[in-house]
N, C-alpha and C positions, 0 to 999 in steps of 0.2 A: 487412590493410588498416587504416590508421589515418587517418581523415579528420577534419579540423577546420579552421575558418577563424578568422582574427584580424582584427578591425577595425583601421584605421589608428591609432586611439587606443590600443587594447590593445597594438599593436606598439610604439608610442612608449613606453608605460608599461613594457613589458618591456625595451626598450633602456636606459632610464634605470635600471631596477632592476638589470639585469645589470652596468651600468657601476658603480653604487654598490657592489654586492656584491664585484666584483673589486677596487675601490678599498679596501674594508675589509680584504680578505684581504691585500692588499699592505702595508697599514699595521700590521695586528695579527698577521699570520702565519697567521690562520685565521678562521673564523666566516662568511666571505662565502658559501661554498658552500651552507650551510644556508639563508641568507637568499635566495639566488638560487633554490634549489629551491622555497621557499615562494612566492615571487613568481610563478614560472613555473607553479606548480600552480594558480593562480587562472585561468589562461587556456588551459592545455594539458592534455588528458586524460592520465591516468596511464600508459596504454600507450605514449604517445609521449614523455611527460615524462622518463623515466629515460634513454633513449638520447640525446635532445636535450640534456638537462642534462649528460650525460657528454661529449659532443662540445664543448659550450661551455666546460666546465671544462678539457678537454684543451688548448684553444687559449689560455685566459687563464693557465693555469699555464705553458704553453710560453713565453708572452710574458714572464712574470716571470723565468723562467729565462734567457731570452736577454738581457733588460735587465740582469740581475745575473750574467752568465755568468763574470765574473772571480772570483766568490766560490764557484763550484761546486767540490765536493770529490769527484773521481772515485773515490778509494778507498772512499767511502761508496756512491756511485751504482751502480757495477757490481755489487757483491755484492747490494745491495738489488734491483736489476733481476732478477737471476737468481732470487732468492728469491721475489719477487712473481709472476713468471711461473709458477714451480713451485706456489706457493700457490693462485693463481687456477685453474690447470689441474686440480690434484688435487681442489680443493674443488668445482669445477664438475662434474667427472666422477663423484666418489665420495661427497662429503660433503653438498653443499648440500640434497639431498632428505631427508637423515636428521637434520639438526640444525636446530632452530628458531632464532628470533632471541634468545630470552630469555637463554640462558647466555652466548653471545658478547657481548651487550650488558652483562650483569652483569660479565664480565671487564674490559671496557673501562671501565666505571664505577669499579670497584675500583682500576684502574691510575691513573685520573684523580684519585681521592681520595687515593691514596698520593702522587702527584706534587705535589698542591697542599697537602696537610695533614700530610705525614710529619713526625714528630719530628726535631729537629736531629741526634740521635744516630744516626739511621738513614741509610744511604747513598742518594743520588739514583739514579734509573734512568738509567744511562749505559752504553753499549756501545761496544766498539772498532769501528773502521771495518769490519773484516772481518766482524764479527758482525751488521752490518746485513743480511746475508743472511737471518738469522732474523727480523729486523724485517720484511723483505720477505715472507717466508713468512706471518708473522702478519697483516700488513696485507692481502696478497692474499686470504688465506683469510677473515678477518673482514669484509673489504670485500664479498665475495660473499655471505656468509651474513647479515650485519647491514646491509649497504649503507652502512657508515661508513668513511671513510678519514681525514678531517682530524684528529679527536681522537686517533686511534691514533698518527699520526705526531707530533703535537704533544707527546705524552708523551716521545718520544725526542729532541726538540729543545729541551726546557727545560734548556739547559745554558749555562754562563757562559763556555765556552771558544770559542764561536762568536760572531761579530758578528751584529747584527740583520740585516744584508744577507745574510750567509751562511746564516742560519736560513731566511729567506724564499726565497732562491735554491734551496737544496738541498731544502727541504721541497716547494716547488712542482714541481721536476723529478721528485721521487719520486711525488707525486700524479699528475703527468702520465703516468708509466709505468703506474700502476695503471689510470687511466682509459683509456689506449690499449689495454691488454690486454683491456678489456671489449668493444671495438668488434667484434672477430671473432665474439664470442658473439651480439651483436645482429644482425649480418649473417646468421649461421647461423639465427637465429630468424626471419629474414625481414623485419626492420624496413626500410621503404623510405626510406633516407636521401636518395636523389636527389629524391624527391617533396617533401622539405622543405629542399632545398638553399638556397633564398633566405632562409628563416628562420634556418637554421644560420649562414649568412654574416653576416647582420645582427647576430645575438646574439653571435657570436664576435668580430666587430669591436668590439661594445660591451665585451666582456670585455677585449680587448686595450687599448682606450682607458682603461678603469678601472685596469688594471694599470699603464699608463704614468703616469697621474696619481698613483696610489698610491706608486709607486717614487720619484717626485719628492718626495713628502712624507716617505717613509721615510728618505731621506738626511738630512733636516733635524730629525728628532725625536731626543730623548735615548735612549740605549740602555736605561737603567733604566725610562724611561717605556714603551718598547716592550715590555719584559718584563712590566710590570704590565698592559698592554693584552692581551698574550697570555695571561696568567693569568686575567684576567677572561673572555676569550673561551672559554678551556678550562673555566672554572667554569660558564658558561652552557651549553656543550655537555654537561657532566656533568648539569646540572639537567634538560636536555631528555631525556637518556637515562634519567635516574631517573624522569621522568614517563612515558616509554614503558613502562618496566618495571612501574610502578604500574598502568598501564592493562591490561597483560597479566595482572597478578596478580589484579585485582579481578574478581569474578564478574559475568557479564552480568545 
């Protein structure tokens, strides 16, 4: 049982925060999910926060994918979906209890550092469409163990052969796949989604609204400016992961 109450003022603040976070993700390709989680954490207890955040993220990523559906690349999406489902299932059943957060977070941080600061003579991280199956396995697995999806996917979408609209559309749909795969686990663990249906509807609508406004802006910004924003967002995510690792390493 997860009981909590929100005042009308807190609900309004959450609605605005979720709208803003979804807008940011639509314009920069990432970063909004972390901001959304932080804002929701101020009002919602941790036991309810993760499943509620997952559902809201599911809907705002779905909205971005629908608004930008003509840019979707199914040869990427289908292999990733199969890999993500496999990664989530195997990790949940066999790995999650054996592996802590430190090493998965360190792997993600190293990949971010390589993506942002690699020497020009070294190749970028780029995989063929079919090999997004392995990206899905890695994202599904690391998402369960470390709770992070956005920066992992961003690493594989820092590529100049996709338009900014294609990056946001496909990355959003892949995130939606991973968030959707977590819902059965929350149901199995007994989280009462129906008891929080009103809140889920309000915050999901906020996410859809933010996505719609953000897509409107995305169409109008320069592609190079978009890539710079995405790099800044990825750098901030890397700094946050680095801080988490430092906290884990320091003695109490």
